[in-house]
C-alpha positions as a Markdown table, in Angstrom:
| # | Residue | x | y | z |
|---|---|---|---|---|
| 1 | Lys | 97.4 | 87.0 | 70.5 |
| 2 | Pro | 95.9 | 86.1 | 73.9 |
| 3 | Pro | 92.2 | 86.6 | 74.3 |
| 4 | Pro | 91.0 | 89.7 | 76.3 |
| 5 | Leu | 90.5 | 89.1 | 80.0 |
| 6 | Asp | 88.5 | 92.3 | 80.9 |
| 7 | Asp | 85.0 | 91.0 | 80.2 |
| 8 | Asp | 85.1 | 87.6 | 81.8 |
| 9 | Pro | 82.5 | 86.9 | 84.5 |
| 10 | Glu | 84.3 | 83.9 | 85.8 |
| 11 | Leu | 87.6 | 85.7 | 86.2 |
| 12 | Asp | 85.7 | 88.7 | 87.8 |
| 13 | Ser | 84.1 | 86.4 | 90.3 |
| 14 | Leu | 87.4 | 84.7 | 91.2 |
| 15 | Glu | 89.2 | 88.0 | 91.5 |
| 16 | Gln | 86.5 | 89.2 | 93.9 |
| 17 | Asp | 87.0 | 86.1 | 95.9 |
| 18 | Val | 90.7 | 86.8 | 96.2 |
| 19 | Leu | 90.0 | 90.4 | 97.3 |
| 20 | Val | 87.5 | 89.2 | 100.0 |
| 21 | Ala | 90.1 | 86.6 | 101.2 |
| 22 | Asp | 92.8 | 89.2 | 101.3 |
| 23 | Ile | 90.6 | 91.6 | 103.4 |
| 24 | Ala | 89.7 | 88.7 | 105.7 |
| 25 | Ala | 93.3 | 87.7 | 106.1 |
| 26 | Gly | 94.3 | 91.3 | 106.9 |
| 27 | Glu | 91.6 | 91.6 | 109.5 |
| 28 | Ala | 92.7 | 88.3 | 111.1 |
| 29 | Arg | 96.3 | 89.5 | 111.3 |
| 30 | Glu | 95.1 | 92.7 | 112.9 |
| 31 | Lys | 93.2 | 90.8 | 115.5 |
| 32 | Leu | 96.1 | 88.5 | 116.2 |
| 33 | Ala | 98.4 | 91.5 | 116.6 |
| 34 | Arg | 96.1 | 93.2 | 119.1 |
| 35 | Ala | 95.7 | 89.9 | 121.0 |
| 36 | Val | 99.5 | 89.6 | 121.2 |
| 37 | Glu | 99.7 | 93.2 | 122.5 |
| 38 | His | 97.0 | 92.3 | 125.1 |
| 39 | Arg | 98.9 | 89.2 | 126.2 |
| 40 | Leu | 102.1 | 91.2 | 126.5 |
| 41 | Gly | 100.5 | 94.1 | 128.3 |
| 42 | Ile | 101.3 | 96.6 | 125.6 |
| 43 | Gly | 98.7 | 99.4 | 125.6 |
| 44 | Ser | 95.3 | 99.0 | 127.1 |
| 45 | Val | 92.1 | 100.0 | 125.3 |
| 46 | Glu | 91.7 | 102.8 | 127.9 |
| 47 | Ser | 95.1 | 104.2 | 127.2 |
| 48 | Met | 94.6 | 104.1 | 123.4 |
| 49 | Asp | 91.2 | 105.9 | 123.8 |
| 50 | Glu | 92.9 | 108.5 | 125.9 |
| 51 | Ala | 95.6 | 109.0 | 123.3 |
| 52 | Asp | 93.0 | 109.3 | 120.6 |
| 53 | Thr | 91.0 | 111.9 | 122.5 |
| 54 | Leu | 94.2 | 113.9 | 123.2 |
| 55 | Phe | 95.2 | 113.9 | 119.6 |
| 56 | Asn | 91.7 | 114.7 | 118.2 |
| 57 | Ala | 91.6 | 117.8 | 120.4 |
| 58 | Ser | 94.9 | 119.0 | 119.0 |
| 59 | Pro | 94.7 | 122.0 | 116.5 |
| 60 | Phe | 97.2 | 120.0 | 114.3 |
| 61 | Ala | 95.1 | 116.9 | 113.9 |
| 62 | Arg | 94.0 | 117.7 | 110.4 |
| 63 | Val | 97.3 | 119.1 | 109.1 |
| 64 | Arg | 99.6 | 117.4 | 106.6 |
| 65 | Cys | 103.1 | 117.2 | 108.1 |
| 66 | Glu | 105.3 | 117.5 | 105.1 |
| 67 | Tyr | 108.3 | 119.8 | 105.1 |
| 68 | Gly | 111.1 | 117.8 | 103.5 |
| 69 | Tyr | 113.5 | 119.5 | 101.1 |
| 70 | Met | 114.2 | 116.4 | 98.9 |
| 71 | Gln | 110.6 | 115.4 | 98.9 |
| 72 | Ser | 109.6 | 118.8 | 97.6 |
| 73 | Asn | 112.2 | 118.4 | 94.7 |
| 74 | Ala | 112.1 | 114.7 | 94.0 |
| 75 | Gly | 108.7 | 113.7 | 95.4 |
| 76 | Ala | 107.9 | 110.5 | 97.2 |
| 77 | Phe | 107.1 | 107.0 | 95.9 |
| 78 | Ile | 103.7 | 106.9 | 97.5 |
| 79 | Asp | 102.5 | 109.5 | 95.0 |
| 80 | Val | 103.4 | 107.4 | 92.0 |
| 81 | Ser | 100.5 | 105.7 | 90.3 |
| 82 | Lys | 100.3 | 102.0 | 91.0 |
| 83 | Thr | 98.8 | 101.3 | 87.6 |
| 84 | Arg | 101.7 | 102.6 | 85.4 |
| 85 | Pro | 105.5 | 102.5 | 85.6 |
| 86 | Pro | 107.1 | 105.4 | 87.5 |
| 87 | Gly | 109.4 | 106.2 | 84.5 |
| 88 | Val | 113.2 | 106.3 | 84.5 |
| 89 | Pro | 115.6 | 109.0 | 85.7 |
| 90 | Lys | 117.7 | 111.1 | 83.3 |
| 91 | Asn | 121.2 | 110.2 | 82.5 |
| 92 | Val | 123.9 | 110.7 | 85.1 |
| 93 | Leu | 125.3 | 113.9 | 83.6 |
| 94 | Ala | 121.9 | 115.6 | 83.3 |
| 95 | Ile | 120.6 | 114.6 | 86.8 |
| 96 | Ser | 123.9 | 115.2 | 88.6 |
| 97 | Ser | 124.5 | 118.6 | 87.1 |
| 98 | Ala | 120.9 | 119.7 | 87.9 |
| 99 | Asn | 121.4 | 118.5 | 91.5 |
| 100 | Phe | 124.8 | 120.2 | 91.8 |
| 101 | Thr | 123.4 | 123.5 | 90.6 |
| 102 | Arg | 120.5 | 123.3 | 93.1 |
| 103 | Glu | 122.7 | 122.3 | 96.0 |
| 104 | Leu | 125.3 | 125.0 | 95.1 |
| 105 | Gly | 122.6 | 127.6 | 95.6 |
| 106 | Glu | 121.6 | 126.0 | 98.9 |
| 107 | Met | 125.2 | 126.0 | 100.0 |
| 108 | Val | 125.5 | 129.7 | 99.4 |
| 109 | Lys | 122.3 | 130.3 | 101.4 |
| 110 | Tyr | 123.7 | 128.2 | 104.2 |
| 111 | Phe | 126.9 | 130.2 | 104.5 |
| 112 | Lys | 125.0 | 133.4 | 104.1 |
| 113 | Lys | 122.6 | 132.2 | 106.8 |
| 114 | Thr | 119.5 | 132.8 | 104.6 |
| 115 | Glu | 118.2 | 129.3 | 104.2 |
| 116 | Ser | 115.1 | 130.0 | 106.2 |
| 117 | Ala | 114.1 | 132.9 | 103.8 |
| 118 | Asp | 113.2 | 130.4 | 101.1 |
| 119 | Asp | 111.5 | 127.7 | 103.2 |
| 120 | Ala | 107.9 | 127.7 | 102.1 |
| 121 | Ile | 105.0 | 125.6 | 103.3 |
| 122 | Leu | 105.1 | 122.5 | 101.0 |
| 123 | Ala | 101.8 | 120.8 | 101.4 |
| 124 | Val | 98.1 | 121.7 | 102.0 |
| 125 | Pro | 95.9 | 120.4 | 104.8 |
| 126 | Phe | 93.8 | 117.4 | 104.1 |
| 127 | Ser | 90.5 | 116.1 | 105.4 |
| 128 | Gly | 89.5 | 112.5 | 106.3 |
| 129 | Asp | 91.7 | 109.6 | 107.4 |
| 130 | Glu | 92.3 | 108.3 | 103.9 |
| 131 | Leu | 95.7 | 108.4 | 102.2 |
| 132 | Asp | 94.9 | 111.0 | 99.5 |
| 133 | Asn | 97.3 | 112.3 | 96.9 |
| 134 | Val | 96.7 | 116.0 | 97.3 |
| 135 | Val | 99.2 | 117.9 | 95.1 |
| 136 | Pro | 101.1 | 120.7 | 97.0 |
| 137 | Gly | 99.8 | 124.1 | 96.0 |
| 138 | Thr | 98.7 | 127.4 | 97.3 |
| 139 | Val | 97.3 | 127.4 | 100.8 |
| 140 | Ser | 95.0 | 129.8 | 102.6 |
| 141 | Gln | 96.5 | 132.1 | 105.2 |
| 142 | Pro | 94.8 | 130.3 | 108.2 |
| 143 | Asp | 96.1 | 126.9 | 106.9 |
| 144 | Ala | 99.6 | 128.4 | 106.4 |
| 145 | Asp | 99.5 | 129.8 | 109.9 |
| 146 | Thr | 98.5 | 126.3 | 111.4 |
| 147 | Met | 101.3 | 124.6 | 109.4 |
| 148 | Ser | 103.8 | 127.2 | 110.6 |
| 149 | Ala | 102.7 | 126.6 | 114.2 |
| 150 | Leu | 103.2 | 122.9 | 113.7 |
| 151 | Arg | 106.7 | 123.5 | 112.5 |
| 152 | Asp | 107.3 | 125.6 | 115.6 |
| 153 | Glu | 106.1 | 122.7 | 117.7 |
| 154 | Leu | 108.6 | 120.4 | 116.0 |
| 155 | Glu | 111.3 | 122.9 | 116.9 |
| 156 | Thr | 110.6 | 122.5 | 120.6 |
| 157 | Leu | 111.5 | 118.8 | 120.6 |
| 158 | Thr | 114.7 | 117.8 | 122.4 |
| 159 | Leu | 116.9 | 114.8 | 122.9 |
| 160 | Ser | 119.2 | 114.4 | 125.9 |
| 161 | Asn | 122.6 | 112.9 | 125.1 |
| 162 | Ala | 123.1 | 112.1 | 128.7 |
| 163 | Gly | 119.8 | 110.3 | 128.8 |
| 164 | Ile | 120.7 | 108.1 | 125.9 |
| 165 | Trp | 124.0 | 107.0 | 127.5 |
| 166 | Glu | 122.1 | 106.3 | 130.8 |
| 167 | Arg | 119.8 | 104.0 | 128.9 |
| 168 | Glu | 122.7 | 102.2 | 127.2 |
| 169 | His | 124.6 | 101.7 | 130.4 |
| 170 | Ala | 121.4 | 100.4 | 132.2 |
| 171 | Arg | 120.6 | 97.7 | 129.6 |
| 172 | Pro | 122.5 | 94.4 | 128.9 |
| 173 | Gln | 125.5 | 95.3 | 126.8 |
| 174 | Val | 126.1 | 94.0 | 123.3 |
| 175 | Ala | 129.3 | 91.9 | 123.4 |
| 176 | Ala | 131.8 | 93.3 | 120.9 |
| 177 | Pro | 135.5 | 93.2 | 120.5 |
| 178 | Leu | 137.5 | 96.5 | 120.9 |
| 179 | Ile | 138.3 | 96.6 | 117.1 |
| 180 | Ile | 134.5 | 97.2 | 116.6 |
| 181 | Lys | 133.7 | 98.9 | 119.9 |
| 182 | Gly | 136.3 | 101.7 | 119.2 |
| 183 | Pro | 134.7 | 102.9 | 115.8 |
| 184 | Tyr | 131.3 | 102.5 | 117.4 |
| 185 | Leu | 132.1 | 104.9 | 120.3 |
| 186 | Ala | 133.8 | 107.3 | 117.9 |
| 187 | Leu | 130.6 | 107.4 | 115.8 |
| 188 | Cys | 128.4 | 108.0 | 118.8 |
| 189 | Phe | 130.7 | 110.8 | 120.0 |
| 190 | Leu | 130.6 | 112.4 | 116.5 |
| 191 | Leu | 126.8 | 112.4 | 116.5 |
| 192 | Asp | 126.7 | 114.1 | 119.9 |
| 193 | Val | 129.0 | 116.8 | 118.6 |
| 194 | Leu | 127.4 | 117.4 | 115.2 |
| 195 | Phe | 123.8 | 117.6 | 116.4 |
| 196 | Leu | 122.8 | 119.7 | 119.4 |
| 197 | Glu | 120.2 | 118.4 | 121.8 |
| 198 | Asn | 117.6 | 120.8 | 120.3 |
| 199 | Lys | 118.0 | 119.3 | 116.8 |
| 200 | Pro | 116.7 | 115.7 | 117.2 |
| 201 | Ile | 114.9 | 115.5 | 113.9 |
| 202 | Gln | 118.0 | 116.5 | 112.0 |
| 203 | Arg | 120.0 | 113.9 | 113.9 |
| 204 | Phe | 117.4 | 111.2 | 113.1 |
| 205 | Trp | 117.5 | 112.1 | 109.4 |
| 206 | Phe | 121.3 | 111.8 | 109.4 |
| 207 | Leu | 121.0 | 108.4 | 111.2 |
| 208 | Glu | 118.4 | 107.0 | 108.9 |
| 209 | Thr | 120.3 | 108.2 | 105.8 |
| 210 | Val | 123.3 | 106.1 | 106.8 |
| 211 | Ala | 121.3 | 103.3 | 108.5 |
| 212 | Arg | 120.3 | 101.7 | 105.1 |
| 213 | Met | 123.9 | 101.3 | 104.0 |
| 214 | Pro | 124.9 | 98.2 | 106.0 |
| 215 | Tyr | 122.1 | 96.2 | 104.6 |
| 216 | Phe | 122.9 | 97.4 | 101.1 |
| 217 | Ser | 126.5 | 96.4 | 101.6 |
| 218 | Tyr | 125.6 | 93.0 | 102.9 |
| 219 | Asn | 123.5 | 92.3 | 99.8 |
| 220 | Thr | 126.3 | 93.6 | 97.6 |
| 221 | Met | 128.8 | 91.2 | 99.2 |
| 222 | Leu | 126.5 | 88.2 | 99.3 |
| 223 | Thr | 125.8 | 88.8 | 95.6 |
| 224 | Ile | 129.5 | 88.9 | 94.8 |
| 225 | Tyr | 130.2 | 85.8 | 96.9 |
| 226 | Glu | 127.4 | 83.9 | 95.0 |
| 227 | Leu | 128.7 | 85.2 | 91.6 |
| 228 | Leu | 132.2 | 83.9 | 92.4 |
| 229 | Gly | 130.8 | 80.6 | 93.7 |
| 230 | Trp | 132.3 | 81.2 | 97.2 |
| 231 | Trp | 129.1 | 81.0 | 99.3 |
| 232 | Arg | 125.5 | 80.4 | 98.5 |
| 233 | Arg | 124.0 | 79.1 | 101.7 |
| 234 | Ser | 123.0 | 82.6 | 102.9 |
| 235 | Ser | 120.9 | 83.5 | 99.8 |
| 236 | Glu | 117.8 | 83.9 | 101.9 |
| 237 | Leu | 119.5 | 86.6 | 103.8 |
| 238 | Gln | 119.3 | 88.9 | 100.8 |
| 239 | Arg | 115.6 | 89.0 | 101.2 |
| 240 | Val | 115.9 | 89.8 | 104.9 |
| 241 | His | 118.5 | 92.5 | 104.3 |
| 242 | Phe | 116.4 | 94.1 | 101.6 |
| 243 | Ala | 113.4 | 94.1 | 104.0 |
| 244 | Glu | 115.6 | 95.8 | 106.6 |
| 245 | Gln | 116.8 | 98.4 | 104.1 |
| 246 | Trp | 113.2 | 99.1 | 103.0 |
| 247 | Asn | 112.2 | 99.5 | 106.6 |
| 248 | Glu | 115.0 | 102.0 | 107.2 |
| 249 | Tyr | 114.0 | 103.8 | 104.1 |
| 250 | Gln | 110.5 | 104.4 | 105.5 |
| 251 | His | 112.1 | 105.8 | 108.6 |
| 252 | Leu | 114.1 | 108.2 | 106.4 |
| 253 | Leu | 111.0 | 109.4 | 104.6 |
| 254 | Val | 109.4 | 110.1 | 107.9 |
| 255 | Met | 112.3 | 112.3 | 109.0 |
| 256 | Glu | 112.2 | 114.1 | 105.6 |
| 257 | Ser | 108.6 | 114.8 | 106.1 |
| 258 | Leu | 109.4 | 116.4 | 109.4 |
| 259 | Gly | 112.0 | 118.7 | 107.8 |
| 260 | Gly | 115.1 | 116.8 | 108.9 |
| 261 | Asp | 116.8 | 117.5 | 105.6 |
| 262 | Arg | 116.0 | 121.2 | 105.3 |
| 263 | Ser | 119.6 | 122.4 | 105.9 |
| 264 | Trp | 122.3 | 122.0 | 103.2 |
| 265 | Arg | 124.8 | 121.1 | 106.0 |
| 266 | Asp | 122.8 | 118.1 | 107.1 |
| 267 | Arg | 122.3 | 116.8 | 103.6 |
| 268 | Phe | 126.0 | 117.2 | 102.7 |
| 269 | Leu | 127.1 | 115.4 | 105.9 |
| 270 | Gly | 124.5 | 112.6 | 105.6 |
| 271 | Gln | 125.0 | 111.8 | 102.0 |
| 272 | His | 128.8 | 111.7 | 102.1 |
| 273 | Ala | 128.8 | 109.8 | 105.4 |
| 274 | Ala | 126.4 | 107.2 | 103.8 |
| 275 | Ile | 128.8 | 106.5 | 100.9 |
| 276 | Phe | 131.8 | 106.2 | 103.3 |
| 277 | Tyr | 129.8 | 104.0 | 105.6 |
| 278 | Phe | 128.8 | 101.7 | 102.7 |
| 279 | Leu | 132.5 | 101.2 | 101.7 |
| 280 | Phe | 133.5 | 100.7 | 105.3 |
| 281 | Met | 130.9 | 98.0 | 105.8 |
| 282 | Cys | 131.9 | 96.2 | 102.6 |
| 283 | Leu | 135.5 | 96.1 | 103.8 |
| 284 | Thr | 134.5 | 95.0 | 107.2 |
| 285 | Trp | 132.4 | 92.2 | 105.6 |
| 286 | Leu | 135.4 | 91.1 | 103.6 |
| 287 | Ala | 137.5 | 90.9 | 106.7 |
| 288 | Ser | 134.7 | 89.1 | 108.7 |
| 289 | Pro | 131.0 | 89.0 | 108.1 |
| 290 | Ala | 130.5 | 88.3 | 111.9 |
| 291 | Leu | 132.3 | 91.6 | 112.7 |
| 292 | Ala | 130.2 | 93.5 | 110.3 |
| 293 | Tyr | 126.9 | 92.1 | 111.8 |
| 294 | Asn | 128.3 | 92.8 | 115.3 |
| 295 | Phe | 128.9 | 96.4 | 114.4 |
| 296 | Ser | 125.4 | 96.8 | 113.0 |
| 297 | Glu | 124.0 | 95.2 | 116.2 |
| 298 | Leu | 125.8 | 97.8 | 118.3 |
| 299 | Val | 124.5 | 100.7 | 116.1 |
| 300 | Glu | 121.0 | 99.4 | 116.1 |
| 301 | Ala | 121.0 | 99.0 | 119.9 |
| 302 | His | 122.1 | 102.6 | 120.2 |
| 303 | Ala | 119.2 | 103.6 | 117.9 |
| 304 | Val | 116.8 | 101.8 | 120.2 |
| 305 | Asp | 118.1 | 103.8 | 123.2 |
| 306 | Thr | 118.0 | 107.0 | 121.2 |
| 307 | Tyr | 114.4 | 106.7 | 120.0 |
| 308 | Gly | 113.3 | 105.4 | 123.4 |
| 309 | Gln | 114.8 | 108.5 | 125.1 |
| 310 | Phe | 113.2 | 110.8 | 122.5 |
| 311 | Val | 109.8 | 109.2 | 122.9 |
| 312 | Asp | 109.8 | 109.4 | 126.7 |
| 313 | Glu | 111.3 | 112.9 | 126.7 |
| 314 | Asn | 108.7 | 114.4 | 124.4 |
| 315 | Lys | 105.7 | 112.2 | 125.0 |
| 316 | Lys | 103.3 | 115.0 | 125.8 |
| 317 | Val | 104.1 | 117.0 | 122.7 |
| 318 | Leu | 104.3 | 114.1 | 120.3 |
| 319 | Arg | 100.8 | 112.9 | 121.2 |
| 320 | Thr | 99.4 | 116.1 | 119.8 |
| 321 | Leu | 101.3 | 116.1 | 116.5 |
| 322 | Pro | 100.0 | 114.3 | 113.4 |
| 323 | Ala | 101.8 | 111.3 | 111.7 |
| 324 | Pro | 103.2 | 112.1 | 108.3 |
| 325 | Arg | 101.5 | 110.7 | 105.3 |
| 326 | Val | 104.4 | 108.3 | 104.5 |
| 327 | Ala | 104.2 | 106.8 | 107.9 |
| 328 | Lys | 100.5 | 105.9 | 107.5 |
| 329 | Ala | 101.2 | 104.6 | 104.0 |
| 330 | Tyr | 103.8 | 102.2 | 105.4 |
| 331 | Trp | 102.5 | 101.0 | 108.8 |
| 332 | Thr | 98.8 | 101.0 | 108.2 |
| 333 | Ser | 98.3 | 100.1 | 104.6 |
| 334 | Asp | 96.7 | 96.8 | 103.5 |
| 335 | Asp | 100.0 | 95.7 | 101.9 |
| 336 | Leu | 102.7 | 95.8 | 104.6 |
| 337 | Tyr | 105.5 | 95.1 | 102.0 |
| 338 | Leu | 108.1 | 92.8 | 103.7 |
| 339 | Phe | 107.3 | 94.3 | 107.1 |
| 340 | Asp | 107.3 | 90.8 | 108.7 |
| 341 | Ala | 110.3 | 89.6 | 106.7 |
| 342 | Phe | 113.1 | 91.5 | 108.6 |
| 343 | Gln | 111.7 | 90.4 | 112.0 |
| 344 | Thr | 113.5 | 87.1 | 111.9 |
| 345 | Ala | 113.9 | 86.7 | 115.7 |
| 346 | Arg | 110.2 | 87.2 | 116.4 |
| 347 | Pro | 107.9 | 84.2 | 117.0 |
| 348 | Lys | 105.7 | 83.5 | 114.0 |
| 349 | Arg | 102.4 | 84.2 | 115.8 |
| 350 | Ala | 103.7 | 87.4 | 117.5 |
| 351 | Leu | 102.7 | 89.8 | 114.7 |
| 352 | Arg | 103.3 | 93.5 | 115.0 |
| 353 | Arg | 100.8 | 95.9 | 113.5 |
| 354 | Pro | 101.6 | 99.4 | 114.9 |
| 355 | Arg | 98.8 | 101.9 | 115.3 |
| 356 | Val | 99.9 | 105.1 | 113.6 |
| 357 | Lys | 98.0 | 108.3 | 114.2 |
| 358 | Ser | 100.2 | 110.7 | 116.1 |
| 359 | Leu | 104.0 | 111.3 | 116.1 |
| 360 | Tyr | 104.1 | 109.4 | 119.4 |
| 361 | Asp | 102.8 | 106.4 | 117.6 |
| 362 | Val | 105.3 | 106.9 | 114.7 |
| 363 | Phe | 108.4 | 107.2 | 116.9 |
| 364 | Ser | 107.3 | 104.3 | 119.1 |
| 365 | Ala | 107.0 | 102.1 | 116.0 |
| 366 | Ile | 110.4 | 103.2 | 114.8 |
| 367 | Arg | 111.9 | 102.4 | 118.2 |
| 368 | Asp | 110.3 | 98.9 | 118.0 |
| 369 | Asp | 111.5 | 98.4 | 114.5 |
| 370 | Glu | 115.1 | 99.2 | 115.6 |
| 371 | Ala | 114.8 | 96.6 | 118.3 |
| 372 | Glu | 113.8 | 94.0 | 115.7 |
| 373 | His | 116.9 | 95.0 | 113.7 |
| 374 | Val | 119.0 | 94.3 | 116.8 |
| 375 | Ala | 117.6 | 90.9 | 117.2 |
| 376 | Thr | 118.0 | 90.1 | 113.5 |
| 377 | Met | 121.7 | 91.2 | 113.5 |
| 378 | Gly | 122.2 | 89.0 | 116.6 |
| 379 | Glu | 120.7 | 86.0 | 114.7 |
| 380 | Cys | 123.0 | 86.6 | 111.8 |
| 381 | Gln | 126.1 | 86.0 | 114.0 |
| 382 | Met | 126.5 | 82.2 | 114.3 |
| 383 | Glu | 127.3 | 80.9 | 117.8 |
| 384 | Gly | 130.5 | 79.2 | 116.4 |
| 385 | Ser | 131.8 | 82.4 | 114.9 |
| 386 | Ala | 134.5 | 84.7 | 116.2 |
| 387 | Met | 131.7 | 86.6 | 118.2 |
| 388 | Ala | 131.3 | 83.6 | 120.5 |
| 389 | Asp | 134.3 | 84.8 | 122.5 |
| 390 | Val | 135.2 | 88.5 | 122.0 |
| 391 | Arg | 138.1 | 88.2 | 124.4 |
| 392 | Lys | 139.8 | 85.9 | 121.9 |
| 393 | Val | 139.3 | 88.5 | 119.1 |
| 394 | Asp | 140.8 | 91.2 | 121.4 |
| 395 | Phe | 143.8 | 89.0 | 122.3 |
| 396 | Val | 144.6 | 88.1 | 118.7 |
| 397 | Thr | 144.0 | 91.6 | 117.5 |
| 398 | Phe | 146.6 | 92.7 | 120.1 |
| 399 | Leu | 149.1 | 90.2 | 118.8 |
| 400 | Val | 148.6 | 91.2 | 115.2 |
| 401 | Thr | 148.9 | 94.9 | 116.2 |
| 402 | Ala | 152.0 | 94.2 | 118.2 |
| 403 | Ser | 153.6 | 92.2 | 115.4 |
| 404 | Ile | 153.0 | 95.0 | 112.9 |
| 405 | Ala | 154.4 | 97.6 | 115.4 |
| 406 | Ala | 157.5 | 95.4 | 116.0 |
| 407 | Asn | 158.0 | 95.1 | 112.3 |
| 408 | Phe | 158.0 | 98.9 | 111.8 |
| 409 | Trp | 160.2 | 99.4 | 114.8 |
| 410 | Val | 162.8 | 96.9 | 113.7 |
| 411 | Thr | 162.7 | 98.2 | 110.2 |
| 412 | Ala | 163.3 | 101.8 | 111.5 |
| 413 | Leu | 166.2 | 100.5 | 113.6 |
| 414 | Ile | 167.9 | 98.8 | 110.6 |
| 415 | Glu | 167.6 | 101.9 | 108.5 |
| 416 | Lys | 169.0 | 104.0 | 111.4 |
| 417 | Thr | 172.0 | 101.7 | 111.9 |
| 418 | Gly | 172.5 | 101.2 | 108.2 |
| 419 | Gly | 172.8 | 97.4 | 108.3 |
| 420 | Thr | 170.7 | 94.3 | 108.1 |
| 421 | Glu | 172.7 | 92.2 | 110.6 |
| 422 | Ile | 173.4 | 92.8 | 114.2 |
| 423 | Ala | 176.6 | 91.1 | 115.1 |
| 424 | Ala | 175.9 | 90.9 | 118.9 |
| 425 | Thr | 172.9 | 88.7 | 118.3 |
| 426 | Glu | 174.2 | 87.0 | 115.1 |
| 427 | Leu | 170.6 | 87.2 | 113.7 |
| 428 | Asp | 170.0 | 87.9 | 110.1 |
| 429 | Leu | 167.1 | 90.5 | 110.5 |
| 430 | Gly | 166.9 | 91.0 | 106.8 |
| 431 | Glu | 166.0 | 87.4 | 106.3 |
| 432 | Met | 163.5 | 87.4 | 109.2 |
| 433 | Leu | 161.7 | 90.5 | 107.9 |
| 434 | Gly | 161.6 | 89.3 | 104.3 |
| 435 | Glu | 158.4 | 88.1 | 102.5 |
| 436 | Asp | 159.3 | 84.5 | 103.5 |
| 437 | Gly | 160.7 | 85.4 | 106.9 |
| 438 | Val | 159.5 | 84.2 | 110.3 |
| 439 | Leu | 157.8 | 87.5 | 111.3 |
| 440 | Ala | 156.0 | 87.8 | 108.0 |
| 441 | Ala | 154.7 | 84.3 | 108.2 |
| 442 | Ala | 153.6 | 84.8 | 111.9 |
| 443 | Ala | 151.8 | 88.0 | 110.9 |
| 444 | Arg | 149.9 | 86.3 | 108.1 |
| 445 | Leu | 148.8 | 83.6 | 110.5 |
| 446 | Leu | 147.7 | 85.9 | 113.3 |
| 447 | Ser | 145.8 | 88.1 | 110.9 |
| 448 | Phe | 143.4 | 85.2 | 110.1 |
| 449 | Leu | 142.9 | 83.9 | 113.6 |
| 450 | Pro | 140.2 | 86.3 | 114.6 |
| 451 | Phe | 138.0 | 85.3 | 111.7 |
| 452 | Met | 138.3 | 81.6 | 111.7 |
């Protein structure tokens, strides 16, 4: 049995030295980040003081912004004690049946248009800047009125679809082949249709729900490749992709706190789309990892445009609204868990340490995070891969598509004429179209060319 370590003056002294060193290192990183911002001309002291004054004068400065549906039912990890395990979930039958019963009731409310009738205030106001763990409970009427007014302010936020596309067309375009650009444009069109311009928070919650899936799929495929002994040189990428997934998860928790998941419709669409997206990205990776990373680069670049438009469009209102508790826990805590790990394209000394006080700060930080994802996805595509010349990918994709179409056309012609030989040409089409035929061999060759 090992000796007890609690009452050991030497260990206590060494532990204190470690804590002091950690605090000093954190302060040094903060100073470095502010110096980098000053060199790059990002936010002067005067503008930050002005923003703080504007926020402190807001009636919502001391209100907890927590209205999420799933957080009210399942909680958030930041409320779990750091000194004991969080426990384990119930078995799949128990937990899925409970969730199905709950969501079935919410579906009925959605179709009856009575969802808002059971939409209570979920959290109480708090005092101080510390990250406390106040348990949601009964609130006073003045507090409830203030929190209700805050939700009304959130409902005034807008997002211009036309403004997003203007930003995308104005910036340098991400080079992508048509086989990837087509699904990307279809996805963007679907988002514009599903979420009206006066529902930006719901749109963001949907986006962040599916945004984690590519990184989860990349780690899944890298693990399978390593298990089978196919590829092990990208093992370090698993850490990077997990850091990216963790970052997107924090974005999702922010959108939940703002009430982005209050409607059953949005939860249904987001969760099912995430599963489909995960499978789609796994299949895309199997066809070509470079194509998968290229698709993510496109989507993340669109996210930068989306959040940039939202921040500029709602700047005045966002500066008066408080940051959710989960945002402060992530961006301003002493332990920025893997925050620097996913920013692989950033110079080592160019640390980012976002200031998070208002919602303007939060969405600005999210916008900048997405820009780092764009750079990282670009880094993941090697210069010698298929993405080095997207025109080649488009050309070979056309040849493969044409060969498949010709195969179907000739097969239909044979079935219509009732024979496998055409005397006028003296060509044995049955032999050509067989598994060992010329067309089949050409199709197999062309199908691999884009990914070599």
